[in-house]
Structures are given as C-alpha cells and as structure tokens.
C-alpha positions, 0 to 999 in steps of 0.5 A: 529311388522310386520314380514319380508318377508320369501324369505328375511329371507332365502336369496332366490329369489321368483323363488327359487327351493325347493332345494335352499330353503332347502340349504339356511335354512340348513345353517341358522339353523346350524348357529343359532341353540340354541345348538350352541348359548346357552343363545343367544336370538337373535340367537334363534329368528333368528332360529325361524324366519328361521324355520317358513319361511322354513315351509311356503316355503317348502310346495307347498300349503302354498307357493302359499297362501303366494305368493298371500296373504303374512303373512295374509294368516296364520292369522285371520282364514287363516288356518295355523298360526305359533304361537308357531312353533314346531321344533321337525321335524328339525333333521328329515329334516337333518338326522344326520347333527346335531349329529356331532355338537350338539349330545352327546359324541362318544359312548354315548347313543342317545335318539331322539323322533320320530314325529308321523305320519300326518293324513288326513280327507276328510270333505264334506260341503255344498255351504253355509257352505263354504261361511259363515263358520261352525263347524263340529264334526268329528270322526278320527281313529288314533294311540295314546300312549298305556295306558297299557305300557305308550308308552314304548312298553314293557310289565308291569314289563319289560323294553327295553334292550340296543341294542347290535348292536350299544351298545345303541347309536342308531348309527353305526360309521365307521372310514374312514381316518380323518372322522367318518361316522355315520348311523342309526342302522338298528336293533333298528332303531336308538332308541338304545333299543330292546323290548324282552317282548312286551306289549300284548295290543299294540304288542310292538308298543307303540301305540293303535288305538282309535277313537277321536271326534274332533271339526273342525272350518271351516272359512268363504270363504274356497274353494274346495281342501283347507285344515285345519291343526289341530296341534298335532291331528295326531298319537302320537310320539314315545320315547317322540316325538311330535304328528303328525298333522291332515289335514282336506281336504275340499270338497264342495257339488254342489249347485242346483242354484249357481256356484262359481269363488273364492269369486264370485257367479254366478246364472242363472234365467229364465224370460218371454219374456214379462218381458224382453220386458216390464221390471219388478221385478223378484225374485232372489235366493241368499246366504241369501235368495230370493231378488227382482231384477228390470229388465229394459225393452228391456233386452236381454237373457244372460244379467248379473246383479250384486248384490254387496257384496252378494257373498262369504266372502274373506278368512281371510278378511272382504271383500265379493265378488258379486253375478252375476245374468244371466237372460235367456228368457224362451221359452214355449214348450207348449202353451195354446190356448189363449197364442198362439193367443196372440203370433200370434197377436204379430208376425203380429205386429212385421212384420208390424212394420217398426222399428222392428229389425227383419224386418230391418234384413231381409230387409238387407238380401234381399238387399244383396242376392236379395231374 
C-alpha cells in the first residue's frame, strides 16, 4: 500500500515554513493521540502517519531528500527508514502540552523518561567505497546505563527520595484565575526524585562511558556530507527513556584520477598528438579497472567521451551514472633528436599544405590586417 504525501498528511503546502509544519502537526497529534482515542486503531494509524510526516519534514536534510525522491529516499538503503517509528520524543517537542490532557491527576506523581542524547561520528571512506558501498567497524565512545546502579543513580542499598519542592510530581503548579499553569520543577528537573546517596561508579548520573564497536553498512552511491542514522545507538535514556541515535557523517577521500558530480564520474586522460591526429586505442582508468577506448582521427584536445553505465550507482535505485573521459593532447617538454627532426619535417609539411587549418587562418589574418 503506497504512503500518502507528507505535505498532504500534515495539510501544508510544499513551501510551508518549519513553524507552519510544527503547528499543523501539533493539532493533528492532539486530535489523534492514543490517550485521547483509546482502542481506536484508525486514530492510532493517523497519529503514526502524522508523526512520520513530521519527522521527515522537520529535519532539513530529510526534507530535501523527500522533496527530490519522495518516500523512496528512505527505503532500499536510503539511509533513514521509518519502520517502527519511535514516538518517545513527542512530549519533548511540545513540552507540557499533554500534561493537562493526558497526564495524571493533579498532585499525582509524574514519571517521564528522558530520551538519550544523539551522537555524531565522522567516517572517512574511499571514492570506490562510496561508489559501491562498504561495511565498516567503528568504535564509538558513549554513555550507557550504569551496570552498578542499573541507571537509578543511587548507591546500592539506597534509593532516590521524593523531591520536597514538587512533592514528587515533577511539576510546580500555579493558579492564575481560572487557569492552572505548570512548569518543570527546577530542583529535580521534572523527575520528582532527588538522589542523596549517589552511586560511586557513575556519580549519580546513572550513566557510564563505554566504547562500543558497531558495524556500519554504507550504501552504494552515498555522497559527501550525507549521514547514516543508527537508531538507538546514541546515549542511553534516563528513567526508562529510549536511547538516542547515532548519526554517521560521511566524508570521501579525494581520488587521484576521478572527480564526481552526483552519479557522474569525470576523468582526464592524456593522449599524444599523433594518436589525436591519426586515431587509435588508448587505455582509460575506470571504477572497475582499466578499459580500452577508441579515439577517432582528428580528435581535438578537451574532447569528452562517454562510457555509459560506468559511473556511480544512484542511491536507493538500480540505475547507474556514466563515466566521462576528457582527453587532453600531451605536449612533450623535452624532445629527443629524432623526435625534433620528425616534428620539424611535420611543420614544413603543414606550412606547405594548402588545406592546413593553420595556413588558412594566417592567410585570413593577412587579408584582414594587411600583414
């Protein structure tokens, strides 16, 4: 079943600003939130659809990919993928909006997990690895749940105490006329608890630094500056919150022969004057090794030949770009005696040749300037 257009789902135009996208998503999320629509599968699907659309359009990189490729940008190795979408960050986006709608009764204890921090890892790969894909093992320093206190932050044999400031609710409520205004408790940061006897291993944070070895699958056709998302491989969440994500930023080493323009490869090959004039076969380096290229007689310096389908795979598809070979006539800086004698004879022939382009050009110069 094909997915609906993200802009259509949120009810905004393709030129909508981030604030317009947020505003529309907020309305839909309030309307279809599962806590407001218990046992309503249709509302649950609408909520998930809106959340997925927002996750794409609220991120500048993902929105650019979507505008160019649609949902195909996030499937078949497109680098994002939204299967099993995670809504844990929903309340973080809207602060305490849902507290008044779906939270516990006033004065009740509020327990809300905090999502772990996202991390970034810079990965440099070769030109060929970017073209054909690769798998790399990386080592990532990150903070994960402390094994000693299992993330509670409290020393063994002790536990966190209820915050006196908010009475364990995590919220400070103030009455103003008909309205009750809530804000996060500054003393316990909204957890409702205070640790008086912290764990010695993690110092009460509930997290310790580890070095994780992870395998990263780099898809064929990835380009400089693009990033891969490893869901849940960031820092651990707190109080039952989900782990953050790891973003692998791609950098590509320069190649000695090739340059790249999206899926197209451009390479420059020197040829001799005699080959350019008479024609012949030359050896050309490509991504798949050296191949032969037929050069017709009379080829000018700068002529570009195309090797169809020899370029870089298009990310997320089965198509492939072309390889463009630009031939440049090589002028020798040092000449042997034999080479010089032959060139001098060639020059004499060119000057006598009535059909020589050079002779025709200088004859035209004489006629115009009277030289």
